C-alpha positions as CSV (number, residue, x, y, z in Angstrom):
1,X,-224.4,105.7,220.3
2,X,-222.4,105.7,217.1
3,X,-224.6,102.0,216.4
4,X,-227.7,103.4,217.0
5,X,-227.3,106.0,214.5
6,X,-226.0,103.6,212.3
7,X,-228.9,100.8,212.9
8,X,-225.8,98.4,213.9
9,X,-226.5,95.1,215.8
10,X,-223.8,93.0,217.7
11,X,-222.9,91.7,214.5
12,X,-222.3,94.3,212.1
13,X,-220.7,95.8,215.1
14,X,-217.8,93.3,215.8
15,X,-217.8,92.4,211.8
16,X,-216.4,96.0,211.8
17,X,-214.0,95.7,214.7
18,X,-212.8,92.9,213.5
19,X,-212.3,94.0,210.0
20,X,-210.9,97.3,211.0
21,X,-208.6,95.7,213.6
22,X,-207.1,93.3,210.4
23,X,-208.9,94.3,207.1
24,X,-207.0,91.6,205.6
25,X,-208.8,88.8,207.6
26,X,-211.1,86.0,205.4
27,X,-215.1,86.3,205.7
28,X,-213.6,82.5,206.6
29,X,-212.0,83.5,209.4
30,X,-213.9,87.0,211.1
31,X,-216.9,84.0,211.0
32,X,-215.0,81.6,212.8
33,X,-214.2,84.7,215.4
34,X,-217.8,85.6,216.0
35,X,-219.3,82.3,216.1
36,X,-221.0,83.2,212.8
37,X,-221.2,81.5,209.0
38,X,-218.9,82.4,206.5
39,X,-221.9,83.3,204.3
40,X,-224.0,85.3,207.1
41,X,-220.4,87.6,207.4
42,X,-220.5,87.9,203.7
43,X,-223.9,89.0,203.1
44,X,-223.2,91.2,206.9
45,X,-220.2,92.7,204.7
46,X,-221.5,93.4,200.9
47,X,-224.8,95.7,203.2
48,X,-222.7,97.1,205.2
49,X,-220.8,98.5,202.1
50,X,-223.2,99.2,200.2
51,X,-224.7,101.2,203.3
52,X,-221.8,102.8,203.2
53,X,-220.5,102.2,206.5
54,X,-217.8,99.5,206.1
55,X,-215.3,101.2,203.4
56,X,-212.0,99.0,202.6
57,X,-209.8,102.4,201.4
58,X,-206.8,101.8,199.6
59,X,-203.8,104.4,200.1
60,X,-200.6,105.4,202.3
61,X,-200.2,104.6,206.4
62,X,-199.0,108.6,207.2
63,X,-198.3,106.7,210.0
64,X,-195.1,104.5,209.0
65,X,-193.6,106.9,206.1
66,X,-191.6,109.6,205.3
67,X,-193.5,112.6,204.2
68,X,-195.4,115.6,205.3
69,X,-198.4,115.8,206.2
70,X,-200.5,118.9,206.6
71,X,-203.4,120.3,208.2
72,X,-204.5,124.0,207.2
73,X,-207.0,125.3,208.7
74,X,-209.0,128.8,207.0
75,X,-211.3,131.4,207.6
76,X,-213.0,132.8,204.0
77,X,-215.7,134.4,202.9
78,X,-216.7,130.9,200.0
79,X,-215.7,128.0,201.8
80,X,-217.1,126.2,198.1
81,X,-215.2,127.4,195.9
82,X,-211.7,126.1,198.7
83,X,-213.9,122.7,198.7
84,X,-214.3,122.3,195.5
85,X,-210.5,123.7,195.2
86,X,-209.6,120.2,197.2
87,X,-211.0,118.2,195.4
88,X,-208.5,119.3,192.5
89,X,-204.9,119.9,194.3
90,X,-203.1,116.6,194.1
91,X,-201.8,118.0,197.4
92,X,-204.9,118.9,199.2
93,X,-205.9,115.1,200.3
94,X,-209.2,116.0,201.5
95,X,-210.6,119.4,203.3
96,X,-213.9,119.7,206.0
97,X,-215.9,122.1,206.6
98,X,-215.8,123.0,210.7
99,X,-217.5,125.3,212.6
100,X,-216.1,127.8,214.9
101,X,-213.1,130.6,213.8
102,X,-211.8,128.6,211.4
103,X,-214.6,128.1,208.9
104,X,-212.7,125.0,206.8
105,X,-209.4,122.5,206.9
106,X,-207.4,121.0,204.8
107,X,-205.0,118.0,204.9
108,X,-201.9,118.4,202.5
109,X,-199.3,116.4,201.8
110,X,-195.4,116.4,199.8
111,X,-192.9,114.7,199.6
112,X,-190.7,118.2,200.4
113,X,-191.7,121.2,203.2
114,X,-190.9,123.5,201.0
115,X,-194.1,122.1,198.4
116,X,-196.7,122.1,201.5
117,X,-195.3,126.2,202.0
118,X,-196.1,127.1,198.5
119,X,-199.0,126.1,198.1
120,X,-200.3,127.7,201.3
121,X,-198.9,130.7,200.6
122,X,-200.0,131.1,196.6
123,X,-203.6,129.7,197.3
124,X,-204.4,130.7,200.6
125,X,-202.5,133.2,202.1
126,X,-202.8,135.8,199.0
127,X,-206.6,135.3,198.6
128,X,-208.0,138.1,199.8
129,X,-211.4,136.6,200.6
130,X,-209.3,134.6,202.7
131,X,-208.9,136.5,206.4
132,X,-206.1,133.8,208.6
133,X,-204.8,130.9,207.2
134,X,-202.9,128.2,210.1
135,X,-200.1,125.7,208.5
136,X,-200.1,123.0,211.3
137,X,-196.9,120.2,210.1
138,X,-198.4,116.8,211.7
139,X,-195.5,115.6,213.9
140,X,-196.3,112.2,215.3
141,X,-199.0,109.9,214.3
142,X,-201.3,107.5,217.3
143,X,-202.7,105.2,215.2
144,X,-202.9,104.0,212.2
145,X,-203.8,107.0,209.5
146,X,-204.7,105.4,206.0
147,X,-205.1,108.2,203.2
148,X,-205.5,107.7,199.6
149,X,-202.4,110.5,197.5
150,X,-201.9,111.7,194.3
151,X,-198.5,110.4,193.0
152,X,-198.5,113.4,190.4
153,X,-198.0,115.9,193.5
154,X,-194.3,114.5,192.9
155,X,-195.1,116.1,188.9
156,X,-195.7,120.4,190.4
157,X,-193.3,122.3,191.5
158,X,-195.1,124.8,193.3
159,X,-194.0,128.3,193.5
160,X,-195.2,131.6,195.3
161,X,-195.7,133.5,192.5
162,X,-197.5,131.1,189.9
163,X,-198.7,128.3,192.1
164,X,-198.2,124.9,189.8
165,X,-198.1,127.3,187.1
166,X,-199.8,125.4,184.0
167,X,-199.7,122.5,185.6
168,X,-202.7,123.8,188.2
169,X,-205.4,121.4,188.1
170,X,-207.4,124.2,189.8
171,X,-207.0,126.8,187.4
172,X,-207.4,124.3,184.6
173,X,-211.3,123.1,186.4
174,X,-211.6,126.9,187.0
175,X,-210.7,128.3,183.2
176,X,-213.2,124.9,182.2
177,X,-216.2,125.6,183.8
178,X,-215.8,129.6,183.1
179,X,-214.7,128.3,179.7
Protein backbone atom coordinates (compact mmCIF):
# COMPACT_ATOMS: atom_id res chain seq x y z
CA UNK A 1 0.00 0.00 0.00
CA UNK A 2 1.06 3.58 -0.63
CA UNK A 3 0.65 4.59 3.02
CA UNK A 4 2.85 1.67 4.17
CA UNK A 5 5.58 2.54 1.66
CA UNK A 6 5.50 6.20 2.77
CA UNK A 7 5.24 5.20 6.46
CA UNK A 8 2.02 7.16 7.03
CA UNK A 9 -0.40 6.52 9.85
CA UNK A 10 -4.12 7.37 9.81
CA UNK A 11 -3.56 10.89 11.16
CA UNK A 12 -1.01 11.67 8.43
CA UNK A 13 -3.36 10.32 5.77
CA UNK A 14 -6.25 12.42 7.11
CA UNK A 15 -4.10 15.57 7.13
CA UNK A 16 -2.86 14.97 3.57
CA UNK A 17 -6.40 14.26 2.32
CA UNK A 18 -7.74 17.48 3.85
CA UNK A 19 -4.86 19.61 2.54
CA UNK A 20 -5.22 18.12 -0.94
CA UNK A 21 -8.94 18.89 -0.89
CA UNK A 22 -8.44 22.45 0.38
CA UNK A 23 -4.86 23.77 0.62
CA UNK A 24 -6.15 26.95 2.32
CA UNK A 25 -7.27 25.18 5.49
CA UNK A 26 -5.53 26.47 8.60
CA UNK A 27 -3.86 24.13 11.07
CA UNK A 28 -6.67 24.93 13.52
CA UNK A 29 -9.35 23.94 10.99
CA UNK A 30 -7.54 20.69 10.19
CA UNK A 31 -7.11 19.95 13.90
CA UNK A 32 -10.83 20.44 14.45
CA UNK A 33 -11.73 18.07 11.59
CA UNK A 34 -9.46 15.24 12.78
CA UNK A 35 -9.88 15.73 16.55
CA UNK A 36 -6.25 16.59 17.23
CA UNK A 37 -4.57 19.67 18.66
CA UNK A 38 -3.34 22.48 16.44
CA UNK A 39 0.30 21.99 17.57
CA UNK A 40 0.05 18.27 16.68
CA UNK A 41 -1.21 19.14 13.20
CA UNK A 42 1.53 21.74 12.76
CA UNK A 43 4.24 19.27 13.79
CA UNK A 44 2.80 16.56 11.51
CA UNK A 45 2.64 18.90 8.51
CA UNK A 46 6.21 20.08 9.16
CA UNK A 47 7.41 16.44 9.36
CA UNK A 48 5.56 15.52 6.15
CA UNK A 49 7.08 18.52 4.35
CA UNK A 50 10.58 17.77 5.64
CA UNK A 51 10.30 14.19 4.37
CA UNK A 52 9.12 15.42 0.95
CA UNK A 53 5.76 13.66 1.29
CA UNK A 54 3.63 16.81 1.44
CA UNK A 55 4.44 19.79 -0.73
CA UNK A 56 2.60 22.95 -1.54
CA UNK A 57 3.00 23.73 -5.23
CA UNK A 58 2.22 27.20 -6.48
CA UNK A 59 1.29 27.30 -10.11
CA UNK A 60 -1.39 27.62 -12.74
CA UNK A 61 -4.49 25.44 -12.62
CA UNK A 62 -4.57 24.10 -16.17
CA UNK A 63 -8.16 22.95 -15.71
CA UNK A 64 -9.27 26.57 -15.32
CA UNK A 65 -7.14 28.52 -17.80
CA UNK A 66 -7.14 28.80 -21.56
CA UNK A 67 -3.60 27.58 -22.29
CA UNK A 68 -2.45 24.76 -24.51
CA UNK A 69 -1.08 21.77 -22.64
CA UNK A 70 0.55 19.00 -24.64
CA UNK A 71 2.37 15.76 -24.06
CA UNK A 72 5.24 14.63 -26.22
CA UNK A 73 6.46 11.07 -26.09
CA UNK A 74 9.88 10.33 -27.57
CA UNK A 75 12.06 7.38 -28.33
CA UNK A 76 15.61 8.68 -28.06
CA UNK A 77 19.11 7.25 -27.88
CA UNK A 78 20.05 10.02 -25.45
CA UNK A 79 17.36 10.41 -22.75
CA UNK A 80 19.73 12.28 -20.40
CA UNK A 81 20.10 15.10 -22.95
CA UNK A 82 16.31 15.45 -23.27
CA UNK A 83 15.86 15.41 -19.49
CA UNK A 84 18.48 18.17 -19.22
CA UNK A 85 16.78 20.14 -22.00
CA UNK A 86 13.51 20.03 -20.05
CA UNK A 87 15.25 21.67 -17.08
CA UNK A 88 16.06 24.72 -19.20
CA UNK A 89 13.27 25.19 -21.76
CA UNK A 90 10.50 27.54 -20.55
CA UNK A 91 7.92 25.66 -22.65
CA UNK A 92 8.70 22.31 -20.99
CA UNK A 93 6.92 22.01 -17.65
CA UNK A 94 8.44 18.65 -16.81
CA UNK A 95 9.86 15.48 -18.33
CA UNK A 96 9.56 11.85 -17.30
CA UNK A 97 11.67 8.83 -18.18
CA UNK A 98 9.41 5.98 -19.28
CA UNK A 99 9.56 2.27 -19.79
CA UNK A 100 8.01 0.88 -22.94
CA UNK A 101 8.07 1.95 -26.58
CA UNK A 102 8.85 5.60 -25.78
CA UNK A 103 11.48 6.40 -23.16
CA UNK A 104 10.66 10.09 -22.49
CA UNK A 105 7.41 11.99 -21.91
CA UNK A 106 7.41 15.79 -21.76
CA UNK A 107 4.67 18.19 -20.68
CA UNK A 108 4.63 21.40 -22.73
CA UNK A 109 2.54 24.54 -22.32
CA UNK A 110 1.99 27.77 -24.22
CA UNK A 111 -0.67 30.29 -25.11
CA UNK A 112 -0.07 29.50 -28.80
CA UNK A 113 -0.29 26.09 -30.42
CA UNK A 114 2.16 27.10 -33.16
CA UNK A 115 4.89 27.71 -30.57
CA UNK A 116 4.48 24.18 -29.22
CA UNK A 117 4.56 22.70 -32.69
CA UNK A 118 7.74 24.65 -33.54
CA UNK A 119 9.44 23.53 -30.31
CA UNK A 120 8.60 19.89 -31.06
CA UNK A 121 9.67 20.13 -34.69
CA UNK A 122 12.92 21.96 -33.94
CA UNK A 123 14.11 20.06 -30.85
CA UNK A 124 12.71 16.59 -31.50
CA UNK A 125 11.61 15.87 -35.05
CA UNK A 126 14.86 17.31 -36.46
CA UNK A 127 17.02 15.39 -33.97
CA UNK A 128 18.72 12.29 -35.47
CA UNK A 129 19.03 10.82 -31.95
CA UNK A 130 15.22 10.63 -31.76
CA UNK A 131 13.52 7.88 -33.74
CA UNK A 132 9.89 8.45 -32.70
CA UNK A 133 7.90 11.56 -31.72
CA UNK A 134 4.26 11.64 -30.65
CA UNK A 135 2.67 15.04 -29.90
CA UNK A 136 -0.75 15.01 -28.22
CA UNK A 137 -2.75 18.10 -27.24
CA UNK A 138 -4.66 17.78 -23.96
CA UNK A 139 -8.33 18.47 -24.66
CA UNK A 140 -9.83 18.06 -21.20
CA UNK A 141 -8.62 17.59 -17.62
CA UNK A 142 -10.67 15.65 -15.06
CA UNK A 143 -9.35 17.24 -11.85
CA UNK A 144 -7.56 20.44 -10.93
CA UNK A 145 -4.02 20.21 -12.31
CA UNK A 146 -1.63 22.76 -10.85
CA UNK A 147 1.81 23.20 -12.39
CA UNK A 148 4.32 26.02 -12.24
CA UNK A 149 4.73 27.86 -15.52
CA UNK A 150 7.65 29.90 -16.80
CA UNK A 151 6.26 33.18 -18.12
CA UNK A 152 9.51 33.73 -20.05
CA UNK A 153 8.10 31.41 -22.69
CA UNK A 154 5.98 34.31 -23.90
CA UNK A 155 9.18 36.22 -24.75
CA UNK A 156 10.29 33.38 -27.03
CA UNK A 157 8.99 33.00 -30.55
CA UNK A 158 10.36 29.64 -31.65
CA UNK A 159 10.68 28.85 -35.33
CA UNK A 160 11.16 25.58 -37.14
CA UNK A 161 14.48 26.80 -38.55
CA UNK A 162 16.12 28.30 -35.44
CA UNK A 163 14.17 27.18 -32.36
CA UNK A 164 14.16 30.09 -29.91
CA UNK A 165 17.26 31.55 -31.54
CA UNK A 166 19.64 33.48 -29.29
CA UNK A 167 17.16 33.29 -26.39
CA UNK A 168 17.15 29.47 -26.30
CA UNK A 169 18.06 28.61 -22.72
CA UNK A 170 18.88 25.04 -23.71
CA UNK A 171 21.46 26.20 -26.28
CA UNK A 172 22.90 28.71 -23.81
CA UNK A 173 23.21 26.05 -21.08
CA UNK A 174 24.78 23.59 -23.53
CA UNK A 175 27.28 26.18 -24.74
CA UNK A 176 28.13 27.09 -21.14
CA UNK A 177 28.90 23.43 -20.38
CA UNK A 178 31.11 23.15 -23.45
CA UNK A 179 32.87 26.49 -22.92
